N, C-alpha and C positions, 0 to 999 in steps of 0.2 A: 304301341303306346308307351311301353316300358322304355323303348329307345329314346322317345321324345323326352321322357322324364329324365333319362341319363344326360341328355344334352342340356336340359335346363339346370341340372345339378352342377355340371361342369362349368356352364356359363356363369352360374352364381359364384363359384369358386374364383373364376377369373375376374369377375366384377369386384369381389371382395379384395382381391389382390391389387387391382387398380385403385380402389377406394383407399386402401391403406397407404399406397404410394402418394396419392393426392394429399392425404392428411399429413404424412411426414414432410412433404414438400411445403405445405402451408405452414406447418409448425416451424420449419427452418426459417422461412422468410418472415414470419411474424416476429422473429427475434430482432430483426433490423429495427423495427419500430420501438422495441423495448430497450434498445441500447441508447442511452442518453447522449453520450459523447462521440464525436467523430473519431477521436483517438482510439476508443475501444472498438468502434466499427472497423477501423483499419486493422487493429490487432487481431480481430476475429475473422478477417478475410472477407468482410462485406463491403469494403470501400477502399479507394485509392486516394491518397493525399500526401503531398501537394501534387496538383495536376499542372504540369508545365507544358504549355502549347508550344510546339516546335515550329509548325508551319500549317498552312491551310491551302487546299487545292481542290481540283475536281478529278475524278477518275474517268475512265473511258465510257462509262455508262452515264456520265453527267451527274454522278452523286457527289455531294460535298464530302471532302476528306479532311479531318482534323488530325494532325500527327502530334502525338504527345511523347514526352520522354518517359521511358519505362522505369518504374521504381524498382528498387532492389528485390523486394519480395512481392511479386505479382500474385494476387489471389487465385487459388485453384479454381474457383467458380467462374472466373472470367477467362474464357478461351475464345478462339476465333469463332465468330458467329453468335456469341452469346449476347443477350441484351444488357444494357446498363443505362444509367441516367447521370448526366453531367449537370451539376448545379453550382450556383454561386453562393459562397458563404454569406450568411447574414442577409439573405435575400430569398424571395420566392421564385426567382427565375431558374428555369431548368430546361433541358432538352433531352429527350430519349435518344439513345445511340445504339448502334450495333458495333461490336468489336470486329475490326478488320484484321489486317496483317499484324502478326506478333513477331517483331524482330528482337534481336538481342538487347538493344537499348532504345528502340522506338516501337510505338504501338499506334495503329490507325483506328480512329473512331469515325463512324459514318452516322451523322445525325439524321434523325427521322424528318427533320424540316428540310424545305427546299433550298434554304440559304443558311449561312453561318450567322447565328445571332450576334448582334453587336456587343453584347455583354460578355462574350467568351474571352475577349481580349481586355486585359487590364484589370481583371478581378481575380480574387482567390477562388480556385475551382476545386471540386472534388468529384470523384466518379463513384457511383453507388451501384452495387449489384441489383438487378431488377428481375423479378420472377417472370416466367413465360409459361403459361398453362395451356397453350394451344394444343400441345400434344395430347393432354388428357381429354380435351373435348373430342378429338378425333378418335381416341380409344372408345369413348362412350358411344359415338356414332356407330362404330363397327360392331360393338357388342349388342347394340339395339338391333342392327341388321341381322345378326345371328339369331336373335330372339324372335325375329319375324319369320314365322313359319312359311310365308310365301316365297322367301328367298331359298328355294330348295337346292340350287346348285352350290351356293355358299355353305349351306348346312351339310351337304353331302361331303364336301372337303373336310369339314369339321368332324363328321362321324368317322371317316377313315383315319384322320389324324389321331383321334382318341380311341381307336380300336373298336368302335361301335359298329363298324361296317367292314366287311372283308373286301379287299381289293385284289383282284387277279392281276398280278404284275405282268405287264406287256413290255417286251424288249423289241425295239425297232432295229432291224439289221443295220449295222454301221461298222466299218473297218477303217483303221488308221494305224500306220506304222509308227506314228509319233506318240501313241498312248500305250500304257501297259494294260494288262488284262483287267485289273480292277477299275482303272479309269474308263476303259471301253464299256464295261458293264454299267457304270454310272451314266455315261452318255446315252447308251442304248435305252435305259429306263427313262431318262429325261425326255427324249424325243419320242418315246412311246406314248400312248394315250392314257397315261397314268394320272390320276387326280392328285396324288401325293407322292413325292419322291424325296428322300433324305440322302445326302452325300456326307458321310462322316470322313473328314479329311484331317488326320493328325499332322503335326508340323512337317513341312517339307515334302508333302506327298503330291503336290501339283494340283491342289484344289481349284485354284484360279484357272489354270490351264484347262482343266476338265470342264469347268463351267463355261468358259469362253467357247470351247469347241462345241459344247451342247447348244449354246445360244446361237452360234453361227448355223448349225444344222436346223434349228427351229426356224431361223430366217428363211432357209431354203424351202421349208414347209409352208411358207407364207404366214407364219405366226407373228404376232406382236407380243413383245416381251417387256415386262416391267421389272427392273432390277433394283432391289432395295437393300440398304445396309444400315447398321446401327450408327455409323459415324461417317462424317464427311471424308475422312482420310481413306476409309475402305471404299467409299463410292468413287473417289478420284482414282484409286488404284484399279478398280474394275473397269472404268471407262477408258483409261489409258490402254489397258489390255485389249479391249474391244475395238478401239480405234485402229489397231494394227491390222484388222480384218475387214472393217466396214465403217462407212461414214454415216450410215443411217441411224445415228445414235445422238441423243441430246442429254446434256447434264441438267437436271432440274434442281433448283435450290437458290438460296441467296448467294449472289456472286461473291460476297465478302467471305463466304465459307468454302469457296472453291479454290483449288490450286491455280496459281496465276497462269500456268501453261495451258490450262483447260478453259480459260475465260471465253474464248471464241466459240466453244462448244456448248455454252450455257444457253438456256432458254432466253434469259434476259438479254444477252448480247446478240443472239439471233434476231430478236425483235428489233434491236437497235439498228440493224442493217437490213431489215425486211422491206418488202414493197410498201408497207404502211408507214415506215419510219419517217419519211419526209413529211407526209401529211400530219403525223403526230407532232413533229417539230413545229410545223406552221401553226397548228392549233395552240401549242404550248406558248409560242411567241405572242400570238394574239391574246391569249389568256393573261400573260404577264403584263401586256400593255394595258388591258382593261382593268386588271387588278391594281396597277399603279395609279390609274386615273381615279378609281373608286376610293383609294386610300388618300388621295390628295385633298379631299374635302375637309374643311375645317370643322371644329366642333360646333360653332354657331352658324347655322345656315337656315334658310327658309324652306317653305313647303316644296317649292320647285326643285331646289337642290337636293332635298331629301328624296324626292321621287326619282331624280336622275341617278343618285347613288343606288337606290333600290333596283333600278333597271340595270345598272352596271353589274351589281351583285348577281342578278338573275342571269346575265350574260356569262359571267364567270362560271356559274353552275352548269350552264349549257355546254361551254367549252370543256369543262372537266368531265361531263358525262360522255361527250363525243370522244375524248381522249381514251377514257376507260373502255368504251365500246370497241374502238379501233385496236387497242392493246389486247383485249379479249379475243377479237377476231384473229389477230396476228398470232397469239398464243395457240389457238385452236388449229390454225392452218399449219403452223410449224410442227406441232405435235402430230397432226394427222399424217404428215409427210415423213415423220420419224418412225422407224420400226421398233426401236429400242429406246426406252427412257430410263435413266439411272439417277438415283438420288437416295437420300436417307429415308428411313421409314416414315418419319413425320413430314419431311420436306416434300414427299410425294403425295401427301394428303391435301390436295388442293382441287378445287372445282374443275379446272381444266384437265387434270389427269383423270379424275373420276368420269368425266364426260366421254373419254375415249374408250374404245373396245379393246381390252387386253386379253390375250389368250392364256399366257403363262406369267405368273408372278414368281420371281426368283428372289429369295432372301439369302444374301451372302453374309457370312459371319453370324449366322443365326444363333449360335450359342451365346453371343453377347447381346442378344435382343430381348427386350421386355415383351412377354407374351401378348398382352393386350395391344401393343404397338404392331406386332406381327399380324394380328387379325385385322387391324385397321387397313393395312395395305393388301392383305390377302383377299379382302372383299372385292377388289377391283378386277380380279381375274377368275377364270374357271378352273385353273390348275395351279398347284403350289409346289415349289421346289425349295427345300431348305438345305443349305450347305454350311458346314462349320465343324467345330470340334468342341463338344461339351465337356471334354476333359481339360480344357484350357479356361481362359477368363470367362466368368459369368458377367452379366450386365452390371453396371454401376447403378445402384438404387439408393433412394433416400431411406426407405424403411429398413429395419434391422433384421438380419437373419443370423442364426447361430451356426457354428460348425456342425453341430448335431442335427440341426434343422435348416439346411441350406436352401437357397432359392433353386428351383428346378425349372429349366427353360422349356419352351415348347419342343425344341429338338430332343431333349432328354425324354420328355413324355412320349413322343412318337416312337423313339427307339425302344422304349419299354413296352408301350401298348400295341404297336404294330411294327414289329421288327422286319417283316417282309418288305417294307417300303425302303429299307436302309441298304446302302452300298458302302462298304468300308474300303477306303483307299489304303492299300497295304504296303506300298513301296515308297520309301522316302529318299530324296535326292540331295538333301541339305547337309546332314551331319556325318562326321566320322562315326563308325560303328560303336566305338567306346562311349562317345558322347550320347549317342542315341539310346543305348541299351538300358540305362537305369530307368528312364521314363517309359520305355517300352514295357518293362516288367511291371512297373508300378501302376501304369494307367491303361495299357493296351493289351494286356494278357499275353504279351510276347508275340503278338501277331504281326508286328511291324518289322519289315525287313529293309535292308539297304540295297539300293540299286547297284552301287559300287562303293568301295572304300575311298574316302577322300584322301588326297595327298596332304600330308602334314608338312607345313612350312618348317624350315629349320628354326629351331628354338634357341634363342640366344641366352635363355636361362641356364643352359648347360655350361655357360661360362662361369656361373656361380655354383652349379651343382650338376654333376654328370648324370644324375638320375632324374632331372627335371625337364625332360624333353618329350613327355607324353601329351596326348590330346586333352586329357583331363587332369587338372591339378587342384588339390584342396590345400589352402594355406591356413593353418590353424593358429588363431590368435590367443588361445587359452594360456593364461599365466603371463601375458605380455602387458597387462594393465590397460588394454584398449577398452575401457568401459564406455558403454552407451550413455548419451546425454539426451535430455528432453528440451525441445524448443518448439514453441507455437503449436503444441499438441502433437508434434511428430518427433522422431528420434534421429540422432546422428551419432557418428563415431569418428572422432578426429584421427585416431590411430589407423583405422581402416582407410580413411581418406589418404593419408600419407603413403600407405602401402599400395593403394591403387595408383597413385602418382608414380611410384617406383616401377610398377609393372608396365604402365603405359610408356614410360621412358625407355625401358628395356626393349619393348616390342614395337615401338613406333616405326622402326625401319624394316621390320620383319613381315608385317602384314599390311595388306592394302586397305583393310577396313577394320576398325576397332570400335566396339560398343561397350559402354559401362552402364550397368543396371543396378538399382537398389530398390527394395520395396518401400523405402521411406522418402517422402518428398523433400524434407529438410536435408537429408544426406545428399540427395541429387543436387540441391542448391549449393551445398558446400563443394561438391565434386566439380560442378560447372565453374565455380569461382576459381578453383585451383588448377583446372585443366583447360581454361579458356584459350590459352595460347597454342594448344596442340589438338584439341577436339572441338567440334561444333556442338551447339546445344542439343541438336537432334541425335547426337551420338551418346548423350548422357541422359538417361531417362528413368522414370519409374517403370516397373514391370508392365503396367497398363499401357504406358506410352510406347513400349517396344513390341507390343502384339503385332504379328504379321511381318516383322522385320527380321533381318539376319545380318551378321557380320562374320568375317573370318575369325576374329578373336573376340570373345565376350568375357568381361570381367564382372563378377557379381559381388557386391558388398552387402552382406546380410545384416550388418549393424548390431544385432542384439548380442549383448554381453553383460550378464548380471549374475548374481549369486543365487537367484531364486529360480533359475531355469525358465523364466518367462519369455515367450517368443512372440506374443501378440498375434497379429494377423499373418505371420509366417505359417500359422496353422492352416491357412488357405492353400492347400497343396496344389490346387489347379493353377494358382498364380505362379507357384514355383515351377510347375511344369512348363509354363511359358518361358520363364527365365532360363531354365536349363536346356532349352531346345532352340536357342537363337544362334548358337555358335556353329560355324561350318567346319573349322579346322582345330580350334583350341578353345577350351573353356577353363577359366580360372575362377574358383569360388573362394571367397575370403570370409571366414567366420570363426566363432568361438565354439569349439567342440563341447566344452563343459556346459555351455548354455543350451545349444541346439540339440546336443546328443541325448538329452532327457526325452525328447520326442521320438517316437518309433520310426516315423518317416525319415527324419534327418539322421537318426542312428543308422538306418539302412543305407542312406547315402554315404555316410562316413565309411561304413564297411566296404561299400562298392568302390569308393575312391581309393581306399587303401589296397584293395585287391586288384583293381583294374587300371588305376591311374597312378598319380603321384601324390603322396601325402606328406606335406612339409610343415614345419613350424615357422611362424612369422619371425622368430628369433634369427633364423638363417638369413634374413634380408634386412637386419637392423643396420 
């Protein structure tokens, strides 16, 4: 009885966490209505204006596409797949849209309507950020199911996760020459009959390789697997890896949020080419014909005409019902034939998915997942696998957490409360040992080892200085007058931008891939503008945008340079762990030692760079 009480106590904590996020979300979007002018909405990142329509067309799914010219400063809240609203100024006309492809200078909008409204052309248009609370409703459903004492299997997973129930870890025999010993242990535990398994995978340790191998072995056991991720990018990466081994996989989610190369593997596209597709098209054709006829009636007509229109409207409803039933049948049939479904945590929370029987739920990049969202998907299966690194990026949340009181993920809680469920992947294949070691000591208790030392590309910086050919270089801007500046609530550093340009110019012929990272979005915008001739947008990102990626050379612009020693959210050391572990061969960090050195973490990094790498002044590259 005491155990049930503990469950209820933990559930209340999770519910409170969800409720605070809902409130923060509502407070944010309530500001939109409080902002009187469009100009101010644009300034605060809630709107885009002017909206210049470039072209209109249809995609392969038959959806309307409106292509607009991208403005210079695209709001952070508007990303691929996010909802918005296009409206005409000085009018009540509007249409809800979904953001499609985001190009360098073009953006696709997918209207919710079946056709392009006539007023879109020839009027002054604006795009407004629109809230989407569906995810919170799914979280509430899952928490209600956990509270239901009849759902014993689901509650059993919860007890083990929170250390309220002991799990005797079972390892199923499995041998592979392609996996190291820690990866083998992880696979053996995943394919064993364990209710909960956690795979802690630091950067470059082959987490995806391990998961894919485990999922393929689960297939051989005739298991059905649901793979969930916090982001569409992570879901796309996972399904690409799985498709190398099996075709029995389907990508679930809005097609606008899926990589173009994966379109044919989406549930929506599979329905478009299904056995039911032709009949759906015929019904749709008849529906449009009847709808056109119903709308042809004039305002002034008699009783007979009114009855005719009523009959036609009823016919429209019938066709729509038949189309929905056919689509539902097609969805269910395709899913039943798929052994693996991949999507985002919330994207998988749909009736068709829940109706299927899933044996194992795998949550990849679990350290970036909001706990209530994890439980929303975990409720669909009888076993739970979490994989990620809680020493890297936490989830992006609306509610505020402090450095002293950070948000703790479900993975962190399981590691603490039931460590027997955890396998640590201890061998990294990405980084040179010198690049790896600082993070190893700061975050992984020195347990992380290198499979082999990377070959360091010849470093053309030695043309400037013979001592600058190491895998790790810190370039100190102290005393150079590279002061940080404030813009749109974020920060940038023009001096560091120029220095990054010089580094890219020096190394562009030396490395096959170069990435530029900054913690600040405005700095990223400045860097993209200055480097657009030599690097793609995807190569210049915030730390969050670079999670899961790697390049041969990484250049980090820290930005902060002030007399007060203020470093803002550079204090989030987990984010810096991500930035510091993206480079394979060479890492260049640019920053002001006088500012960042006040902090103990960065002071330790400066000492490490001086002892193990190359410590240079920006004056040397003036």
